[in-house]
Phi, psi and omega in degrees: 000137181289162181298316181298321179292324178299315181293314181297316178292330177298316178294321178297321178296316178298318179297318180295316179297317179297321179298316179298315180296318182284346176279339185294148181302328182286355179269345180256152184291333180267001175075018178253166178295139183279152174297126182304322180293319178296316180297316180295315181297314182294318179297315179297316180298324180287311181297323179273010180042052182263300180102354174296137183222139178264351176223166178282114185300320186289332183251330183285321183261147175284182177301319181293320177297317178296321179295319178297318179299318180295319179295319178296320178294322178295314179294318179296323179292317178292326183102148183300313185290323179296315180295315180298318179296320179297319178294322177298320178296322181296323182270002172080018179277158177264155179275140169268177185298320182297319180294323178294320178295321180296319178296317179301315182287322181294323181266359179056047180265150181288336182218176183261350183287146176076016183296322180298314180295324179296316180298316179299319181294321179296315179298315180297316179299317179301312181296318181299312182291319181293318179294320176300316179298321179299313181292328179287328182276338184303315181305318182289315185282321181294320180295333181266330188233006181084173188293309185298304180293322181296319179294317180296319178298320179294316179297311184298312186285331177292312179294319179297320181290314180300321181274007181054035185279324176082000177285137178227149178270358176266140182296330180258024184059242181245023180299323181294342179248023184296337180256005180272108180298323181297310182293313183297312182291324178293312180297315181292325176299315179293320180298312182296314181296318180290328184271345185277343175106143182297320183301320179295316180297318180297314181295322177294321177298315180296322179294315179294321179297315180296323180290319181292322180273359179056043176280152181268007180295136181261089182285124178258118180294142179287165177296324176303314181299311183297315182290314183296313183290315182294317180293320178298314180297318179297314181295320179295317180293310181296322179296317179299313179297317183295314180296319179297318182292322185282317188261001187300327182261006179281113185291347183255002178231287187262330190296341182283348183254160173284184184299313181297320178294323178294318178296320179295319177295316180297318178298316182296317180295323180297325180280310189289333181293338181269059168090010181275311174096348173286158174218140179250004172224165177282109184300324182296338183263005177288158176290163178299324178296319178294321178294318181292323175298319179297319177301317180297314180293322178298318182296323178294308175079203185264206182251157178299144180085354179265187182266000182268178181242215182083184179282350177087150181295323181293323177298317178300316181293321178297316182292318178291326177292325175299315179298317179298317180296319179296316181295330180271359179075021180269155180253004178233149177257120184243142173222118181051049177061031176231136180279131179273129182294148179301323180298322178290323177296316178297322178295317179297317178296319178297318178298315181296310182296316179296321180292314179299317180298318180296314180297316179298315181296316179297318179297315180297315182294320178294320178297325179287321183279336181222072188292347181282345183285152176287142184300316182297324177294320179294313179299318179300314181294319181295315179294319179299320179290313183295318182277007180050048181268300179103355175287150182208152174275005176103011184261354188303314184285342186259354180288164181293164178299322178298319178294323177297318178298319178297318178295323177299312179296320180296319177298317180296314179299317180295326182285313182282337180098139183298313184293320179293320179295318178295323178294325179292325181281314186267347186101150180300136182294146178238145180300137180279145178256356181253128179239132184256159179294150182274145177211146180286155179215136179288125181229137176084000000 
């Protein structure tokens, strides 16, 4: 079996196990057998760290059901191969060549060396950030709900935020805490850290360590670090300004708050739209301009190696750099004085075309199965599912069963990736040995 098929089937196995667990009577609050479609949808949403829900997670599921959802989101955020590798390490087994290749492809690493240390570091980083988030959220939740419930709420939302899962135990997500600087800043901190990628966090840690220890080592940041951090900061800044400018006069979203509250709301939307799925305002009451902006940010998503989805920040930068090079009449694509390989440009184009095609197909099929829905709502739902975001205008639970199945498939495709899924179906690509003559073609 090829590596891509192993990863794709691994996610399907997790979804199947999660569906069975969530169907059991002990997973629902009323103690009855769960609807198979609800269980399948919730399991897929958790494994694909999406956060779309057809029922209210906090009231529909029991403690055990909520725990299963959290475990599925944790495994889905880490990735199938990372979790499997960690379990292999725990029982003391050695990796064979196929497992090393699978880890390399799953983590998008240039080589196979050091995979064991990378997995350990990823697990340690995850635990550090999630535990930090729990302690930061506890004061707000414990004061409102008591120690037992407050600690569980802190654990659930910290893990959900780090994995960009978007599941919340509150019926209104985080709207009730929209003015809480502690909750908002903690959740957004976890979302950004989880979505920016392990490699970026590691390089930042090494840089900070060298500065604190006053070492003379000259650490050179990788191109991945530079592109991921700069693009993320630009998107966060532009998103905050854009949301504030668009929604400032909307009496049902931003207008009810003062300037500081509006900035906090704008900041949260700018962060959460890039695959996190929490919301501190009613998404359905946003303006059409705000909804379309959200669709754009959801489609872009987080960074490679992170827990988020979308086409990724690096793909966006490669494509915009290609456009810049064309406009300047250059024949090379440069980023931070480094030439981008043709293979990476082709990969970026493939990701964009495959993603657009998937969203278009999902939108068309949902529109056919549920013609009463508004087009913008359908497009919003399709992009949210594909980019594994989890934001919704409130139609997820009311769409037809056929539309739910389409969203399930869309979430799965978005999580494993268009290119990886195609490789699993068609077989891993092999370098061609045949080269054909070049010829010009009119474009644009």
